[in-house]
N, C-alpha and C positions, 0 to 999 in steps of 0.2 A: 504493500499499499504506499502511496506516495504522499508526502506532506504537503500542506498548502504552501505556495511560495510566499516569500516575505512581502512582495508586492501585493498580492491578493489579500493576504491577512491585514495589511495596512488599510486597503480599501474597505474591507469588511468592518474594521474596527472604526473607521471614519463614518461609514454609513449608519453603524448601530448608535453611534454618539449622536449623530444628527437626528436620528429616529427618537431617542430618549429625550433629547433636548427639545424636540418638537412637541412631544407629549406633555412634558412638564411645563413648558412655556404656555401651551393651550390651557392646562388646568390653572396655572397661576394667574393668567389674565382673566379667566372666568371667575375665580376666587376673589381678585381684587375688585373686579366690577360689581359682584354681588355685594361685598363687604361696603364698598362705597355707596351703593344704593341703599343698603340697610341703614348705614350710619346717616345719610341724608334724610331718610324718612323718619327716623327717630328724632333727629334734630329738629325737623319741622314740627312734628307732634309736640315735642317739649316746648318749642317756642309758642305754638298756638295754646297749649294748655297753660302757660305761665300767665295767661290773661283770665284764667278761670278761678273761681272761688265759690264756696258753698257754706251757708249757715244752717245750723239745725238747733231747734229746741225740743225738749222732750219733757212731756207731762206724764206722770205715772200715777196710777192708783193701785196701791197694794192690796185693797180690800176685794177689788174685782180682777186683779192682775191683768190691767190694760195699760197700754201705752198710747200716747197721742204724740206723733212726731210731726213738727212743722218743718218743712225743708225749703230753703230759699236759694235760688241761683243769684249770688251776689257779685258775680263776675261779669266779664264782657263778653264771653263766648256761650254758646249753647253747649249744655252737657247732656251726655246720654248714658244709658245703662246705669241709671241710679239704683242702687241696692242698699240694703241694711244688713249688718252683721250684728247680732246680738250676742254679746259676750257674758255668759254665765261663769260661776265659779268652777263648774265642773263640765260644761259643754259649750258649744257654738251652734247658733242657728243662723242660717242665711235666708233673707227675704228678698225675693225679686219683686219689683214693683211695676204694676201696670196703671195705666191712666185711661179712663173712658168716661165720657158724658160728665166731666166735672168731678169725678171720684177717683181716688187713689186706692189701690187694693193689692194685696199679694197674689202672685200668680206663678206659673212655672217659668224656668229660665228660658224655654223656648218662646213664650209669650211675652216676656218682659219688654217694655216699650216705654217706660217713663223717660222723657226727655224734657229738659228744663231750658227755656230760653232765658237770657238776661232779665232779671226782675221777677220771673216766674216764682210763685209760691204755692206748694201743695201740702196737704195735710194728710197723714196717713194714721188711721186707728186700727188697734189690733189687740187680741188677748195674746198674753205671753205666758209660757209655761210656769215660771216662778219668779216673780218680780223681786222677791227678796234676795234671790241669788244673782239678779242681773247687776253686772259690774259696770258695763259701758256698752254703748251703741255706736258703731262705725257707720257713717253715711259715705258710701264709695261711689265714684263716677267712672266714666270711661277714660278720663285723665287721671292716671295713677297718683299724681301729686295732688290732685284736688279732691279733698276728702275732709270730713270733720268727725272727731271723736268726741262723743258726749259722755263724760264720766257719770257714774250714778249719783255723786254728790251734787251735780248740776241739775239733776232731774227736779221738776217742780211737781208738787203734790196737787192732784186734781180731784181727790176725793171730797 
């Protein structure tokens, strides 16, 4: 059996190097483009959300285990996906909010549609499992930095 000549082996080595370089450079270009697009999108979202703000007041009644949450969009942008998280001493409840015909009510994640334009105010009333163990309520929006945490000592008594 004859060995490959030095000239042919050099040509094969160069061809393989060009092939590997081509594959790596294509992957690198795609990676850089995707990363740049992701960073631009996140930066734009962060900039838009920097104009958002939300206020919330909680009235609670320990006799009937009910809460009354008043939510106001006090910012300059429309906020969507408004949800509540009720933090108890031993568990967490997530409430998805819907709005229809002037009423705010809890619904499923797929149905959730509460959107607040600047200046909008909504009121949500609900029974809770155990108000004496309710530590805080988080009001969250589609802008991760636009939220309000209401501690239990801030709750007003409505009984």
